[in-house]
C-alpha positions in Angstrom: -12.2 38.2 12.4 -10.0 35.2 11.6 -11.9 32.0 10.9 -11.2 29.2 13.4 -9.9 25.9 12.0 -12.6 23.3 11.4 -13.5 20.7 13.9 -12.1 17.2 13.3 -13.9 13.9 13.5 -13.7 11.7 16.5 -11.7 9.2 14.5 -9.1 11.7 13.3 -8.6 13.0 16.9 -8.1 9.4 18.1 -5.7 8.6 15.3 -3.6 11.7 16.0 -3.5 11.0 19.7 -2.5 7.4 18.9 0.6 8.6 16.9 1.7 11.1 19.5 1.1 8.8 22.4 2.4 5.6 20.8 3.7 3.0 23.3 7.2 2.8 21.8 7.8 6.0 19.8 5.4 8.4 21.4 5.5 11.0 24.1 5.9 10.0 27.7 3.1 10.5 30.2 5.0 13.3 31.8 5.6 15.0 28.4 1.8 14.8 27.7 1.0 16.3 31.0 3.5 19.2 30.6 2.3 20.0 27.1 -1.4 20.0 28.1 -0.6 22.3 31.1 1.5 24.6 29.0 -1.3 25.0 26.4 -4.0 25.3 29.1 -5.8 22.2 27.8 -7.9 20.2 30.2 -6.5 16.8 31.2 -9.8 14.9 32.0 -8.4 11.5 32.7 -4.6 11.8 33.7 -4.5 8.2 35.0 -5.7 6.6 31.8 -3.4 5.0 29.2 -1.4 7.6 27.2 -3.5 7.2 24.1 -6.9 7.4 25.9 -5.7 10.3 28.0 -4.5 12.4 25.0 -7.5 11.5 22.9 -9.9 12.6 25.7 -8.0 15.8 26.1 -8.2 16.6 22.4 -11.9 15.7 22.3 -12.7 17.8 25.4 -10.8 20.8 24.1 -12.4 20.7 20.6 -15.9 20.2 22.1 -15.4 23.3 24.3 -14.1 25.6 21.6 -15.7 24.0 18.5 -12.3 24.2 16.8 -9.2 22.0 16.2 -6.9 24.9 16.9 -5.8 23.6 20.2 -4.9 20.2 18.8 -3.0 21.9 16.0 -1.1 23.9 18.6 -0.3 20.7 20.4 1.1 19.1 17.3 3.2 22.2 16.5 4.8 22.1 19.9 5.5 18.4 19.7 7.0 18.7 16.3 9.3 21.7 17.0 12.5 20.6 15.3 14.8 21.6 18.1 13.3 18.8 20.2 14.8 16.3 17.7 18.3 17.6 17.4 19.7 14.2 18.6 16.9 12.1 17.1 16.2 13.4 13.6 14.8 10.0 12.7 12.1 10.3 15.3 11.0 13.6 13.7 10.7 11.9 10.3 8.8 8.9 11.8 6.2 11.1 13.6 6.0 13.5 10.6 5.2 10.6 8.2 2.6 9.0 10.6 0.9 12.3 11.4 0.7 13.3 7.7 -1.1 10.1 6.7 -3.8 11.0 9.3 -3.8 14.8 8.7 -4.3 14.2 5.0 -8.0 13.4 5.8 -8.4 17.0 7.0 -6.3 18.6 4.2 -3.3 19.4 6.4 0.3 18.2 6.8 3.3 18.8 9.0 6.2 20.4 7.0 9.9 20.0 7.6 9.8 23.1 9.9 7.3 21.3 12.2 4.5 23.6 11.2 1.0 22.4 10.3 0.1 23.7 6.9 -2.5 23.2 4.2 -2.2 20.1 2.0 -4.1 17.9 -0.4 -7.3 16.3 1.0 -7.6 12.5 1.1 -10.9 10.6 0.9 -9.5 7.1 0.9 -6.7 5.1 2.5 -4.8 4.9 -0.8 -5.1 8.6 -1.3 -3.8 9.3 2.2 -0.9 7.0 1.6 0.0 8.7 -1.6 -0.3 12.2 -0.2 1.8 11.4 2.9 4.2 9.1 1.1 7.8 8.8 2.2 10.4 6.2 1.2 9.6 4.3 4.4 5.9 4.4 3.7 6.4 3.4 0.1 8.6 0.5 1.1 5.9 -0.7 3.6 3.2 -0.3 0.9 5.3 -2.5 -1.5 5.7 -5.0 1.4 9.5 -4.7 1.3 11.3 -7.7 2.7 11.7 -7.3 6.5 15.5 -7.9 6.2 15.9 -4.6 4.2 14.0 -2.5 6.8 15.9 -4.3 9.7 19.2 -3.2 8.3 18.5 0.3 7.1 15.3 1.7 8.5 17.2 4.1 10.8 19.2 5.5 7.8 16.0 5.9 5.8 14.3 7.8 8.6 17.4 10.0 9.0 17.2 10.5 5.2 20.8 9.3 5.0 20.5 7.8 1.5 24.2 7.3 1.1 24.4 5.0 4.2 21.0 3.4 3.6 22.4 1.9 0.3 25.4 0.6 2.1 23.4 -1.0 4.9 20.9 -2.5 2.5 23.4 -4.1 0.3 25.4 -5.4 3.3 22.2 -7.2 4.4 22.4 -9.5 1.3 25.9 -10.7 2.1 25.1 -11.2 5.8 22.0 -13.3 4.7 24.1 -15.4 2.3 26.6 -16.1 5.0 23.9 -17.0 7.5 22.2 -19.4 5.0 25.3 -21.0 3.6 27.7 -21.0 6.5 30.4 -19.5 4.2 32.7 -17.0 5.7 33.9 -15.1 2.5 32.7 -11.6 1.5 32.0 -9.7 -1.7 32.4 -11.5 -5.1 34.2 -14.4 -3.4 31.2 -15.1 -1.2 28.8 -15.0 -4.2 31.0 -17.4 -6.1 31.3 -19.7 -3.1 27.6 -19.7 -2.3 25.6 -19.0 -5.4 27.7 -19.7 -8.5 27.2 -23.1 -10.3 30.9 -23.8 -10.5 32.3 -27.0 -11.8 29.9 -29.2 -9.8 26.9 -27.4 -11.0 25.5 -27.6 -7.4 25.8 -24.2 -5.5 25.6 -24.0 -1.8 22.4 -22.0 -2.1 20.1 -23.0 -4.9 17.0 -20.7 -5.6 15.3 -23.4 -7.7 15.7 -27.0 -8.7 18.4 -26.3 -11.4 16.8 -29.0 -13.6 16.5 -26.9 -16.8 18.8 -24.4 -18.5 16.3 -21.6 -17.7 16.6 -22.4 -14.0 20.4 -22.5 -14.2 20.4 -19.2 -15.9 18.2 -17.8 -13.2 20.7 -19.0 -10.6 23.6 -17.4 -12.5 21.6 -14.2 -13.0 21.0 -13.8 -9.3 24.7 -14.3 -8.6 25.6 -11.7 -11.1 22.9 -9.3 -9.8 24.3 -9.5 -6.3 27.8 -8.9 -7.6 26.5 -5.9 -9.5 24.8 -4.4 -6.5 28.1 -4.8 -4.6 30.0 -3.0 -7.4 27.4 -0.3 -7.8 26.6 0.5 -4.2 28.3 -1.4 -1.5 31.9 -0.8 -2.6 31.6 2.8 -3.7 29.6 3.8 -0.6 32.1 2.0 1.7 35.1 3.7 0.1 34.1 7.1 -1.3 33.6 10.2 0.8 30.0 10.8 1.5 30.0 14.3 -0.1 31.3 12.8 -3.4 28.4 10.3 -3.6 24.8 11.5 -4.0 21.9 9.1 -3.9 18.5 10.6 -4.7 15.2 9.4 -3.1 14.2 7.7 -6.4 17.5 5.9 -6.7 17.4 4.8 -3.1 13.8 3.4 -3.5 14.9 1.5 -6.6 18.0 0.0 -4.8 16.0 -1.1 -1.8 13.3 -2.6 -4.0 15.9 -4.7 -5.8 17.6 -5.7 -2.5 14.1 -6.8 -1.3 13.6 -8.9 -4.4 17.0 -10.6 -3.8 16.0 -11.5 -0.2 12.7 -13.0 -1.5 14.6 -15.2 -3.8 16.9 -16.3 -1.0 13.8 -17.1 1.2 13.2 -20.2 -0.9 16.8 -21.2 -1.4 17.8 -24.8 -0.6 21.1 -25.4 1.1 23.6 -27.9 -0.3 27.1 -28.9 0.7 28.1 -29.3 -2.9 29.6 -25.8 -3.2 31.0 -24.2 -6.4 34.5 -25.5 -6.4 
């Protein structure tokens, strides 16, 4: 006789329901009802909020059969890849969020949408490491909001090539917004960040009183130019198939872009310019 899957704690069931019935990215009320009906799972409180409704259905089913099998079947149906043919980023988002919760019961959702065995987490840090994705890691590192605002969709789609492009573009848009300059690329960096003849850039990241601080200012300007040369220009002009960006490289690029944004957070604006 096949052993039934173990029962999950009340907290795990609530968390899984919370992901699947999320207000913004979760299933609709109708989808929840259709899936529960298809799987012959009781729907005890159909008029409750989506999260409470699904959590109650999971708890009632597990209590009745003393097994999490029904909940697993529900997850598998929700995560069937064909459902996400036009929204692959939604699959990745739900997969990441489910895996961080499922790690506490030694399971994970694979790329085929199946629930399979995985490492068991005992702490929040362990769950985060087990279920880690680029998006999760960026959140763990408290990546600057501007980075995620520009490229979160590409990260979820695992479009590393375009994520680099969008992330580096965010720096130039930010510099234009802060300085009021209208240039682009190296010309924009020279106009807004370079010391120039006046020694007073449009955007100063420190007081510029010492040589060390001036070197920092010049270093940031050179770094932004370097990022443009390394990632923005090649990704904008080269065919995607000729440019491969690994997960590790993407994480490194986005971390550096985040650091640049943090230095710009404290920049003071001057009309001096670099002419």
